[in-house]
N, C-alpha and C positions, 0 to 999 in steps of 0.2 A: 339405713341410708337410702339414697335414691335407688341404689342398686336393687333393693327388694321390694320397693313400694308397689310396683305394677303387679308383681306376682301376688302380693298380699291382697291387692284390690281385686284381682281376678278371682281369688279364692272367696273373698267376701261377697262378690256379686254372683258367684256360682257360674263362672264362665265355661264350665264343662259342657254347656249346651245340652242339657238333659232332654230326653225324649218326652213327648206329651203323655202324661199319665192317664188321661181320660179323653174320650172323644167329646166334642163340643156340639151342642145343639145349634144347627145352622139358623134356627129361627130367631133366637135371642141369646147373644153371648157377650160376655165381657172380654177384655183384652187378654185375659190370662187363661191358659188351658188347665192350670192346676187348681183353679178355684181360689177362693179367698181374695186377697187384694190383687187386683189385676195387674200383673207384671211386677217383677222385682226391680227395685231402683238400680239402674245400671251404674253403680258407683265407680266401676272400673274406667268409665269413660273419662273421669276427671282425675284418675290416678291418685286416690287418697293414700296417705301413709299414717301409720300410728304416730302419736305425738312423740316428740323428742324429750318430753318431760320425764320426770322421775317415775320409777316403778314403785311397787310396794316393797316391803322390807326385804331383808336377806338373811340367810343363815350364817353361821360361823360364830367365832368367839365374840362375846359381848364386852369387849374392851378395846381401847385404841391399840392398833398394831404397833409392835416395837420396831425401832429402826434397825434395818439389816444392812450393814455395810460389807462390801466385799473384802475378805481378808487376803493378804498377799501370799498366794501359794508359791511353792518353789517352781523353778523352770525359767525358760526364756521370757523375754518381754511379751512376745506375741501370745505365748501360752498363758502367762499371767492375765493378760488382757481378756482373752477368750473366756477364761474361767471366772474372772471378775464380772464380765458382762453377763454371764449366764446366771449370776446370783440375783441382783435386784431387778433386772429387766422383766423377766416373765412373772416374777412374784410367786413361783411355785414353792409350796412348802409353808407358806404363811397364810394368814387369814384371807379368805376370799368368799364372796357371796355364792351360796349354793342355789342361786336363782338366775334365770335368764336375764341378761342385762342388755339394754339399749338394742343395737342392731343384731344381736344374737337371734332375736326373734325372726329375722329375715334369713341370715346366712346359715344359722343352725338348721332352720327348717329346710333350706335348700339342700344341705347335706343329707337330711333325712329323705328328701325326694330322690336323690341319687341312690341311696341304699334301697329304697322301695321301687326304684325304676319308674317313678311317676313324673310325667312331663310337666314342666312349669316354665314360666316366662320371667326373665330378668333383663334389666337394661344394660347389664355388663356381660362381656364374654364369659365362657364357662369355666376356665381353668381353676380359678380360686375356689369356686364352690365344689368342683370335682375333687380337688385336693382335700378340702374339709370333709367331704363325704368319705373319701378313701381313708383318711385318718380315723374317722369315727368307726368305719367298718373294721379296720385292722385292730382297733382297740376294744372291740366288743360291743359297740353301740348298735342297737337293733333298729334305729330309725323310727321309734314309736312315740317319742316325746313331741307334743303338738306345737311347741313354740308359738303359743297364741299371743302372748303379750309380755312386755317386760315385767319382771317380778315373779313370774311363775316358778314354783319350786321344781328343781330337777328330780327330787325324791331319789328313787333307786336307779334312775337312768344314768348310764355311764357316759357322761359328757366330757370327762377330763382329757380323753384322747384328742378331741378336736381343739380344746383350749390349749393343751400341751403342744400340739403341732404349731399353732399360731405363735405361742410363746417361744418355741424353739427358733422359728424364723425371725422373730423379733430380737432374740438374743444374738443371732448371726449378724445383725446389722453392726454390732460393735466391732468385730474383727474386719468386716468389710470396709467400714469407713477408716479404720486404723490402717489397713494395708493400702487403701487408696491414697490417703494423705502421705503415708510413708513413701510411696512410689513417686508422688508429685514433688514433695519437698525434700526428700532424702534426710528428713529430720525426725529422729525418734521422739523428742519432746513434742513436736507439733502433732504427730500421730497420737501420742498418749493424751495430750490435751483434748483432741477431738473425741477420743474414746471416752474420757471422763465426762465430757459434755453429754454424750449419748447415754452413758450408764446412769447418770444421775439426773436425767430429765424425767420429770414426773409424767409428762404427756406420753412419751414413748413407752414408758412402763405400762401405763394404763391401756393404751391401744394394743399392747402385746399380750395382755392377759385374757382377752376375750375372743370369741369366735367371730372374727372380722376379716375382711379382705385387705385391710390396710397393711398389716405386717407382711402379708404375702406379696403385695404389690411392691412395698419398699425393699423387700429382699431381692426381687428381680431387678428393680431399678438400680440398686447399689451393685448387684452382681454385674450388670451391664456396664456400669461406670468403671468398676475395678478392672474388668476384662479389657475395656477400651484403653485404659491407662497402661495396663501391662502390655497390650499389643503395641502401643506407641513406643514403649521402652525397648521393644524388639525390632525397631525400625532399621537398625544397623545389621540385622540378621534376617532379611526377608526370605520367606519360603522355608525357614527352619521349622523344626517340629514345634518349638515353643511359640513361634509366630503364628502357625496354623492353629495351634491349640487355643490361644487367647482370642484370635479372631473368630473362630468357630464358637467358642463359649460366649462371646459377645452376641452373636446371632441367636444362640439358644436363649440367653437372658432377655433379649429384645422380644422374642416370641412369648416368653413367660410374662413380661410386663404387659404387653398388649393383650395377652390372653386372660389377664385378671381384670383390668379396667381399661377403658379407652384412653384414659389419661396417660397410660403407658406410651402413647404416641409422643409425649414430650421427650422422653429419653431416646426414642427413635430419632427425633429431630436433632438431639444433642450429638448422638453418634453419627448421624448423617452429615452434620456440619463439620465435625472432626474429620470424617472421611474425605469430604470435599477439599478441606484444607490440605490434608496429606497428599491427595492426588494432584492438587495444584502445585505443591512443592515438587513432587516427582516430575511433573510435566516441565518445570523450569530447570530441572537437572539435565544439562546438556550431555553429561557423561552417560546418561541412561538412554538406551535405544527405544524407539517407539514400540518395538516388539515386546521388550521387557515391561514398558509402561502398560501395554495391553494386557500382559499377564497380571500385573498388579490390579488393573481394573477388573478383570474377570474374577480374580480371587475375592475381591470385595463384593462383587455382584453375587457370587456363589454363597459366601458366608454371611453377608449382611442383608441380603434381599431374598434370595431363593430359599436358603435354609430356614429363616424365620417364617416365611410364608408357608412353607411345607409343614412346619411344626404347628403353626397357627391353624391351618386347615385341618390337620390331624386332630387337634383338640375338638373341633366341632364334629368331626366324624365320630369320635368316641362319645361325645355328648349326645348326639342323636341316636347312636346305637344303644347306649345304656338306657336312655329315657324313652322307652317304647310303649309305655302305658298311658292311657288318657288321664289327664289331671287338670289342675286349675289354669294351666297356660294354654289350653287348646284354643280358646276363643280369640287369642291374639293373632293366630295364624290362619292361613288360607284353608279353604275346605279341602283342597287337594292334599295339603300336608296332614290335616286331621284324619284323613282316611287311612293313614298308615299307623295310627295309634290304637293299640289293643284296648277295647272297651269303649272307644268312641262310636257314636251311632253310625258314622260313615264307614267304619272298618268292615271289610268284607262285603260291602254293599254293592249291588248291581243296578245300574241305571242306563237308559239310552245315552249314547255318546253325544249326538248332535241335537241341537234345539230345533223343534218343529212347531208349526202352528197347531194349536189344540193341546199343546203340552201343559201340564200343571207343574209349576216350578216354585222354588223359593229363591230369593236373591239376597246375597250377603254382601254388606258393604265392606270395602277393603281397608278402611281406616282401622287403626288398632282398636279392638273391641267395638267395632262399628255396628254390629247387630244386623238383624234381618229386616227387610222391607215388610211392613206390618200395617194392618188396618183393623178396625173393629167398629161396632155399631155406634159408638159414642161420637158426638159432634163437637166441633170446636165451639167454645163458649161465646156468648154474645160479646162483641167488641174485639174478637180475635179473628181478623180477616173475614172470609165468608163463612157462614154457619153451615158448613158441610162436614162430611164424615172425616174423622181424624186419620192421618197417615203418619206413622212413626217408624222408628227402628227399635227392634226388640231383641234382647240378648239371648233369648232362649228359643228352643224348638216349640212350635205352636201351630195349631191348625189355621190361625188367622194370618200366618205368614204365606199362605198358598195363593198363587196368582195363576190365571189362565192366559196364555199367549194367544192373541187373536189378530186377524188382519184388521187394519184400521177402517176399511171401507165395506166390510162384510160381516153379517151376523149368522153366517152359515154354521150349522151344527157340525163341527169338525170331528166329533166323536163317531159320526156315521161311518161304518166300515167300508162303505162303497166309495167314499171320497178318498182319493189318493193322498199320501203324505206329502206335504210341502215343507221343506226346511226353511228356517229363518236364516237370512244372510246379512252380512255386514252392509249397513246402509239402508235396510228395510225400514219402513214406517209401520209400527205395530201399535196395538192397544193391549193394555194389561187389565184384565177384569179380576177383581177380588173374588176368590172362590166362595167365601162364606156369605158375603153381602151382595154380590152381583153388581158392584159398582166399579167404575173404571178409575184407574190412576189418572189424576187430573191436576192441572196447575193453571194459575192465572196471575194477574198483576197485583193481587192483594199482597200486602207485606207478610212475611213469615212471622210466626208467633214470637220468636226470640231474636233471630238474627236480622239486623237491619239491612236493607237494600237487597235482601233475598226474597223470592216469591213464595207464597204459601203453596203447599202440596196437599191435596185432599183426595177423597174418593167420591165420585159424582155419577149420577145417572140412575136409571131404574132398569134392572134385568139386562145390564150391558148396554143399554141405549143412553148415550150422552150427547156430547157435542165435539166440535173440532179441537177443544182444549184437552181432549183425551189422547191425542196422537203424539207418539214419541218415535224419534229415529234412533235406532240402535246401531252403535258403532263399536267395533272391536279395536282395542289398542294395538297399533302396529300392524293392522291388516288392511288389505285392499278390498274393493267392492267384490261382491259375489262370494266371498269366503264364508264357509259354514261356521257356526258358533258352537264351541265345545263346552260341555258341562264341566264345571270345576276349573278348567284350565284357562278359558278365555276370559280376559278382563274387558268388561264392556262399560260404556257410558250411555245413558239415555238422554237425548237432547229433545227438549220440548219444541215441537214444530212451530207452534204459534208465537212463542216468545223468544226462542233460541236459548233459553236457560238450560242448565244441566242438573239432573236429579242428583242429590247428594245428602249426606248426613253431617250436620254441623258438630255432632258430639255433645251438644248442650242438653241438659236434662230438663224436660218439661215439668211444669207444676203438677199438682195433684190432679187437676182436671185432665191431664195427659197421662195419668198413671205413672208419672216419673220415668217414662220411657224417653228415648232420644229423639230430638227434633229432626225431621226430614224437611229439606227445603229444595228449592230450585234456584241455583245460583246463576246470575247473569255473567259472572266472571268465568272465562273459558280456560283458565289455568288448570292444567291436569294435576290433580292431587288424589291421594287415596280416598279422601272424603267423597269424591265424585265418581269413583270406580266401583263396580260390582262384579260378582260372578254368580253363575247359576249353580246351586248346590243340589237340592232335591229335584228330581226330574221324573215325572210320571207320564207315560204315553203308551197305551196298550198296543198301538200300531207299530211300535219300534222295538227291535230286539235290544235286550239289556246286555251290557258288558260289565265285567268286573272293574271296580275303580282302581284295581292294581295296574290296569293298562294305562290309566291316566295319572299315575303317581308321578310326582315331580322328580327330576334328577337331583343328585346331591348338589350340583352347582346351583340349581334353582333354589333348593332349600337353604343353602349357605347365603345366597343373595337375599332371600326373603327374611331370614333371621336378622341380618344386619339392618335391613330397612325397618323392621319392627323395633329393633333396639334403638336405632336413631330416633324414630318417632317417640318411643318411650322416654328417652332422655329429654327430647324437646318438650314433652308434655309435663315434665316435672316442674311445677310451679309452686311457690310457697302458698300454704293455706292460711286462712285467717288465724291469728294468734299462735302460729307455729314459730318455734324458736329457730331462727336461721341467723346467718351472719354474712357480712360483706368482706370481700378480700382485704380491704384496708384494716379490718379488725385483727387479722391473723398475726402479722409480725409483731404487733404490740401486745399480743396476749390479752386482747380486750375482753373476751368472753369465752367461757369454756362450754362444756356439754355435760349434762347430768347423765351418768351411766346407770345408776341405780340409787333408789332411796330418796325420800323427800323429808320425812319427819324425824324427830329425835330418836324414835324407836327403830328406825330403819337402818339397815347397813348401807352407808352412803359412799359412793365412788363418784368422783367428779374429774372429768377430763380437762386438765389445765396444764399448760407447759410450765416448767420451773421458771418463775418470773426472772430470776437473776440470769439464767442461761439465755432466755429468749430476748431480754433487753440487751444483754451483752452481744448476742448475735446481731441485733438491729443496729447497735452502735458500731459494730465491726464493719458492717456493710458500708456505712459512711466513711469510716476510717480507711477501709480498703480503697475506696475510690480516691480519697485524698492522697494516699501513698502511691497509687498507680499514676495519678496525674503528676505528682512530684517526681517520680522516677522517670516517667516518659520525658518530662521537660528537661531533667538533668542529662539524660542521654542525648536528647536533641541538641542541647547546648554544648555538648562535648566535655562535660565535667568528667574529670579523671576519677575513676572508681577503683578501689582495691579489688583484688580477685574475690575476696569474700563478699564485698558489696555487689559485685557483678553477679555472683551466684544467687544472692538474695534477690536481685532485680529479676533474674530469670525465673525464680520461683514465683515471685509476685505476679509478673506479667504473663508467664506461660501457664504455670500450675494454677495460680489463683484465678486467672482469666477463664480457664475451663470450668472451674467450680462456679464462678460468678455467672457464666453463661447458663450453666445448669440451673442455678437458682432462678434466673430470669425466665427461662423456658418453662419451669414448673410452677411459676407464680403469676406472671403477667397475663397468660391466657384466660385466667378466671375472671378478669375484669370485663372480658368480652362475652361471657357466657350469660344467657338469659335464664338458665335453669336454676333451681333452688340450690343453694350452697351451704356448706356446714364447715365448722372449724377444722374437722379432721382432714379436709381436702388440702390443707397447707403442709402436712407433715412430710411428704416427699421433698418439698422445697426446704423445709426446716433441716433436713439432712445435709443439703448443700450449704446452707448458711452456717451450720455447725462446722463443717469441714473448712469453710472459709475463715471462720473464727480461729481454728487451730493454726492454719497457715499464717494468717495475718499477725496474730499476737506473737507467734514464734519469731517471725521476721522482725517485728517492731522491737521486741525485747533484745534480739541479737544486735539490731542497729543501735539501740540506746546503750547497750553494754559496751559497744565499741568505743564509746567516749571515755571509758574508764581504763586506767592502767595501774598496776600491771595486769596481766591476763587473769591472775587469780581473783583480783577484785572484780573484773568484768564477769567472770563466771559466777561470783557470789551475787552480783546484781541481777544477772539473768536468772539464776536459781531462785532468788527471793521473789522476783516477779512471777515466775512460773508457779512457785509454791503458793503465792497469794491467790492466784487465779483458781488453782485446784481447791484450796481450802474454802474459798468463797462459794464455789460450786457445790462442794460437799455440805457446807453448812446450810445453804439454801435448800438442798435436798432434805436435810434433817428437819427443816421447818415445815416443808410442804409435802413430805412423803405420805401423810395420812390420806391425802386426796386420792392417791393411786391405790394404796393397799386397803383402803376402806376404813371407815370410822363409825362408831355408834355412840350416841350420847348427845350432849348439848350442842346447839348450833354455834356457829362462829361468833355470834353476837354475845354469847354467854362467856363471862370471864373464865369459867372452869373448862371451857372447850380447848382441846389441843390446838385448834385453829384460831383461838382468840387473838385479836390484834393483827391477823395476817390477811384480812380482807382489804388489801391495799387499793383496790379499785371497786367502786360501787357496782360495776357490771359483773363482777364475779358472784356467782349464785350459790356458793357453798355456805 
């Protein structure tokens, strides 16, 4: 999923920023220190992800899986439901592919990183991956499976602990929705219908069988909703033990949802709106003193704001404590952060603290995977601006990243020990001379190679002698004039004196003539972005005392802020690639297109993520039906229609209980229409939980209303029971038809009459 693509890209591009393996001849050198092709293609800058398409085959029995229906065990209704839900939802005990499927290549790999304590980058908060890693560790997985691509065999690796953990949380969704609907509607049939919908939905079963974040996210989302509903039911007993318990548990689940994915914010909004409504009602209760109202307010601040924030922060504290070794995620973070990682070239390094004239430095761009300011002997080709020496951003350590800081108006040899040290200050005008080629960093009004309306950046001059287009004013973000510039910590921008443009990296990959490194431009737009910010990393000056980088290490608050900025940038950068299978939000409720989890050919073990069509279309129809019932009920109440006590209770359930669920569906669905990032079918599943609960409540209410037209009561009960039974049988039969998509199938494709899926490809967009 988008969650793992950036980390995978970092690994592919080798963003651990390796040290230069060999010195370079200053007389004639290419842009790569390692020899061979000069410079690795910085693929991470465009955040590629593996294809969502099928993988190679899978292991397991070579026959279509048999239907497994939950048998009715003894015990109470809730106990039966929990045990029934644990049967088909995870799919444990039946055929399953013994190969990595779909996004297991991301999240399984991240679980391995935790076990090996290797630092990585992901666009989501860490809780879900930490729990996956913990499940693997406790179940005996050693973190050595590479998770390179979908279809790789697990062989002897013990992966079932991680899958089993996700399957368990997926199974827990059944009792959570059951209890939520039971609390809102006070109707056992409504709760059971909702549970049946979830038990027999092929999409939920498929998501719960793999090492994914989705079942973990949905567990915390539904945990938060159930806790909120239970807390509301304790409103007549404020400050009781049960009231405190459910409110605190709501806060814990909110932290969990936010800690797995940022879309957990949607359930935070749901709980927040519910809390505001409760407080507004309390404020209008004239029998409640303002002091008591203040206590209610403080209790909610404590349990629903401070507690989740504390837990959310603690997750990151554990995350950064565990991942203390250099890994594929280093390059996404600042130099100061990297200095704390064991094995990184900055770890335990000593450098002078403040920048001075005559210092030899490297400059790192602060955009995600922005690279180091770099130049080499090669010139821009004919027709690409001025034919001068190329300046790029390069993702690896390299001698061609070294620059000498000089005064703009002087060519004095600052290495002379007799010349006193002079520090560079905020606002100074400087000149940067490339160490290897003795040419100055230069810009002019020729257009940049790739980015329109940006100026070209080159290296110009002979032995440090150039012209006035080599002068740059250095400014430190948030600093005043005369302030010194700190290595690693100070964020600086270089403003071209002649044109007023700002030095930056666009992140675009240059063609082969630029060795597929990143474009550096001078932008005339003065908006402050990470693309135009830099920090000094390596710093060599024999005249200055060295200090350990431990002195410059960032505080936890700074690391927390930086990690969130990087995650936000990573999410923003997730754009669809050419020919990549993506989907649009309007596709989701109609079950327009699924996702291939594993397998492509007849000989492959094929699993396809697709919701049970009958259930999903029933949910879609129910949303319209609910709106019709709500409007009719509201009009009837407004017109003063006399309702029986039973109808009044049904009206309360529809308007109050159903309204909360409808609001949850809207909050978990509509925001995706405003997102510019790449989207996939599985993003709809939290919203699908709400639509399923709405289906249970709405059809229970409708059947009770229709049964009320029949008399005597025994006939009404038969009508209600027949309607309920028809819905359940329809759901079970549709599951019987489509269950091979979830549990896997080998053999003929759906177009073959001998296939178990023959005749079931009801929409051309279904790709099984």
